N, C-alpha and C positions, 0 to 999 in steps of 0.2 A: 370486670371489664372483660369484653371477649375482642379476640383480635383477627384479623382474617389477615393471612398474606397471600397476594392473587400476583404470580407470575404470569407475564403477557411475552411472547413473540411475534413482532411482523415479522411477516413472510417473506420478507425481500433477502465502510465502514468502518510517511516517510516518505520519506519519497522514495519511490524505487527508483535506485540508480543499476544499472544493469548494463553490461557490456558485452556484445555477444558477436559473433560472427557467421554471417549468413555466407558460408562458401561454397565452394566449386561450384557456381551457376550453371545450372545444365540448358542448354539451348538445342530444340528436339524436335519441335512440329513447330513451320511458319505460322507466324501471327497468333502463337499460343504464349498465355502467360505460365510462368512457373511459379508454384506458391510454397511458400515457406511458414512454418509452421513455431509458433513462438510463444510460449506458457510461462505464467508465476502463478505462485499458490503463496498466499497468508495465512498462516493458522500461527496460534499462538502455541509458544511453545516456554515449560514450565523452565528449561534450563537456559533460556535464555530471553526473560520475560520483558527486558526492554527493546525488543526488537520493533522497528516499525514499518520493516519493507518487506517487501515480496521476497520470494526466492524464485531462481528462476529454474524451471524445473522442465525446460528443453533440453532434447537428447542431446549429449556433448558428442555429436562428432564431426568429420574434418578434420578440419589441423588444429584442433582441439583435441581431437580424440585420439594422435598416433603421437611421432615422435615430437610435438610441442605441447605435448597435455603440461609436462610440469611447468614450461614457461608460463601455458595461459591460467595455470590455477595462482600461480603468483601472483599476476599481476588482472586477477580475478577478471580473465575475459573467456565468452563461450563459445562454442562456434557450434552451426547446424551444416552438413553438410547439403549441398542439396545435388550431387552425382558430377555433371561433366565429362561424360563420358562418350558422348554424340555429338554429331557438330561440332566441334571444336575451332570455337574463332581461332581464326588467324592475323595477328598485328605485322605489320609492314613498317620497320621504323625508315623515318625520312630520312636518316644518317647526319642530318645538321645538328649541329652542337648549339642548341638555343633548348627551352623548355617550354617550344611550343606545343602544337594538337598532335606536329612526327613524333614526338618525345613518348615516355611511358607516362602518359598524360590521364588524371581523372578528375572529371568535374563533380564534383560533390555538392544537392541541393542542400537549404538551410534548411533549420530546425520546422518541423512540423506538428499543428494541433489535431491531435483524434480522438473522437468521442468515442468510445467502448459502453456497450448494453448488455445489462445482466437480461436474465431470461422473464423476470418479474417488471423489466421497463425503468429500472433504478439506470445513471447514466452518470460516467465519469468521463475525466478528460485525463488525455495523456500528453504528452509531450514528447516526439521523437526525433532523436540531434543524431546525423550518421557523424560523427564523429573520427572517423576513419576510414582504411581499407588496406586489404591484405590481396596479393597478388602471385602469382607464379608463371613466368615465361621459360618453356622451353625451344632453344632454336629446334628449327625443322629439321635441320641437314645434320652430319654426322658429327660428334662433341667437336673432333680434333678440327673441324674445318669451320669451327664456331668463330664470330670477328672476336678480337681481343680487347673491341673498347671499353666492358663494361657498362655500370651504370655510377654516377658521381652526381654531385652536387643537387640536393633533393631541395624545391624551392615550395613554399605554400604549407608543408606539412613539416613534420620530424619524423624521424626512422625509428621506429622502439624497436625491430628484429629484424635481421637480415642474413643470409647465407654466405659474404662476401661480396665480393665483384666480379665472379667468375662469368663468360658470358653465355653460356653454353645452358645453366638452370638458374634463373634469377628468380626469388626469394623474397621477399621485404613484406612487414608491415608496417603501415606507415601512419601518423595521426595527428590531424588538423590542429592548425597554431592556436585556433579559436574554439575548439574543443564541439565545435557545428552548433555553437549556440547564436554565430551571425546567421547570416544571408549564407547563397550559393558560394560554392569558392574551388578552386581548382589547386592540385597538387603534382609536378612532374619531376623528373629526374632531366639532368640535364640533354641525355640522348638515348636514342636507340641508334643500333648500325642500320645501314641500310641493308636489312636482310629481313628474313621471316621469320615469327615466332609464333609459336600453338600456344594460345591463351588458356593457360594449365589451370587458373586459381582466379577467382573473382570474389574476393570477402569483404562486406560494408563488418565495417563495426560500429556500434550505436549505442545510444544511453536511451533508457525508455524512464521518464518520470513520471509517476503516477500522484493523482490524491493518497495522504495517510489513511492506511485501511480502518483509522477507527470515525475516517469519514464517509467509509464505505460499508451499504448493506451487506449482508451476505446474499451471494449469487456468485454465479460464474456470467463473466464480463466479456463481451466479444466485439472486436472489429477489425477493421483492415486498413489498408493502406499499399498505395500501387504507385511504382518507381516505373517508369520508361528509361532503356538503356540501350544504349546505341551512342549514334557519333551527337557532331553539334544539336544543340535544343533536346537533349533527354535527360530527364533526372538526374542520372547517371553516364555519365559521359566518358568513353574509354579515348576519345582526341581520332584523329584520322588515322584512314590507313589499315581498319578493322574490316574484316570481311567474314565471312561464313555467321553469320549472326541470325539463328532462325527463331530467337527467342527474344521477345524485346519489351518485355514487362515482367517485373518482379514483382508479385502478391504479396504482404509479406501479414499475415490473417495472426491476431495476438487473441487470445484466452488467459483472463483474468479471475482467479478463484479466488475465494474471502470467504476463512472458515470462521466467523466469530464464536466466542464461546461464550454463557451466560448462566450463571448457578448461585442458586445462596440455598444453603443449610441451617434450615434452624434445630435447634434441640429439642425434645418432646416436650410437652407439656406449655410451647411457646405462645399458643393460641391465648393463652390466659393470662392476664396482667393483675397483679395486686397490689395497689399503689400505699405505698406507707409513708409515714416520715422519714428521715436522712436515718435518725438518732432513733428510730424505733418512737411507739407511744407513751414510754414512760413521762416523759414533761406533761404532755396531758392529761395522763390519768392522777399522775401525783400532785401537779401544780395548775394545770388546767392550763397550759400555756399553748398556744396555740398553734402550730406547726407552719414554719414558712414556706413548706413543698413537701407535698405528696409526689413521691417518685419512683417510677419500675426500669431499670434498662432491661431490654430485651435483646439476648446477643445472641448474634449470628456469624457464618463467614461468606464472604463473596470470591466468587471468581469472574472476570469479566474483561474481555477486549472490545468492548464496545461502548458507545453514549445510552444512556437511557435515562428516561424520566422518571418522576416516581410523583404519587398521586394520592390521595383521602377519598376513601368512603364513608360516610358519617351515617352515621341511625337518627342521630341529633345534629344536624348541622348549624352553626351560627353566621350568622350575616358576617364577620369576618372572615369567615375560611376554616375557624376550629371547628373542630369538633368538639362532640361534649358530654357529659354524664349527668345520669338523670335518676332521682329518687322517686319520679312520680309528680311530689311535686315540687321540686326545682332543678331548676341544670346549671350547671356550671362549668366554665368551658377547659378544655383540655389543650395542652400544651405538649405536640408533636413534633420528633425531630430526629434526623439522624446522622452519624457519625461513620465516614466509612475514608477510615486510613488510605492513603493511594491514588483517591480521585476529586477531582474539582468540580464543583456545582456552579453552575451559574444559571439566572433569569435574567433575561433582556441583556443588556450588556455589559454587565458584571461577573465577574471570575470570583470565588472565594472559595480557600478550604473546607471540605465536607466535615466539617466539626460542629457539634450542634447546629446541621443545619435546618432549620424549621420547614414542616413542611405543613401545609393546608389543603382542603378541598375546593379542586377548582375546573371548570368547564372550560378552561380561554388556552391560562400562560401558565404551564408547568416547570417548575425546576429540571433542569438536566445535567446529567453527570458523568464526567468523561474521565477513561483513565487516566491519570498524569502524567507517567510513564509508561509508557505498553501497556502489556496484560498484567494483569492482577491474579495473583492464584490463591484461595482460600484466606483470605485477608481476614483478621478478626474484625466485628463491628458489632453495632448497636442501634438501637430503637429508643430512646426514650421519651417517655409520658409521662405526664406531672401536671398536675394543679399549683399554682404557686398564689401566694398572697392572700388577699381579700377573699375570693371565693373559698375559700378553705373555712373560714370562718362563715360562713354560709351554711358550710357542711357541717359543723359541730351544733348547730340549732337545731340541727334534726336528730340525734342519738337512738342508735337501734335499727336506723334506716341504712341501706346499700345504694351505691349511687356504681349505675352501668352505665354500659355505651358499648356497640358495637361499631371499631374502627375497624376497615380494609384497607389493608397498605398494599397498592398496587406498583410494582416495578415493572415497566415496558420498555422494553430491551426494542434497539433499532436491529431487529436483525432478519 
């Protein structure tokens, strides 16, 4: 029996939890948006095969690229500097002891659903949650003349990092109590003195949730989300008393890259399978006892991080989807199954361990397999070819003849 193995690759597959600071917003030219890039990549890693999330590959700049780097690493926060060197906005505090819009106030939008599209037209849905804010105010006058009020009593958020209560230079990282999963909300410290402060930093912290890479095909996916910035009614609302804002839109451009791998390795000679009784032919030759099974296991190794289907193409197709082998006079059914440790097989709505998973020739519904726990590397597997039961009784009535048939096993990966 000759066997062919065909591996097909489609051209086009965890939740990403990524916290980023889009920092140092730059207001440069009137009515122009500032664009920040967020990039992430999924590539299977032999040293971390259970990884199911994207890796943030955005440049580490801004607040996490300098003195706060260790804190950011410990808290899994990354930042992207966006300048903030020209046209610095000014915040004029109201000096009123409340949490109103004249205080250090930040209104933040609710969760957004974003569609990203690959170069081949595949789409996936992202959920973007702005979970907090980082900011720095500097008093516009001489440090020794700065009001002594400082900052106190944060509401709507919790403080996760700060530089004390000095009123000349105020730096804070705050996180929303609802983690950004709700609708729009606001965070505010009790007050800002009746004085002007340069708005030296404005960094959003957010989480990006994506589909598991197992459900995404290979490719580069692009998407954009735009946020208006400014006063009342803006997506990112700095409260009242902010002037010198020359850019009022922040565009976040997302690039997600999926690099799946799929490989099969068969030893030499695997293209031919000779079926034998499990205990050899002696029971037949010595006692004329018909074997219960004629079998051959073809071993191979598989590496993969994506879903794939397996189909058969039979030289002698049978009505029930099985392949046959024939001696030219009679044809008997051949059972083909695959065992893939580390994979789950599914057909229709059912799931099962890929152990002796039956394979048939089909033009419609194919069994599909998925890595059970992330990527699989060089896992020893096998294809089982066998004739069972009564068909063997038919075969032994034709002594001296050969039953043969070509079976092509097609592995079709979602890549």
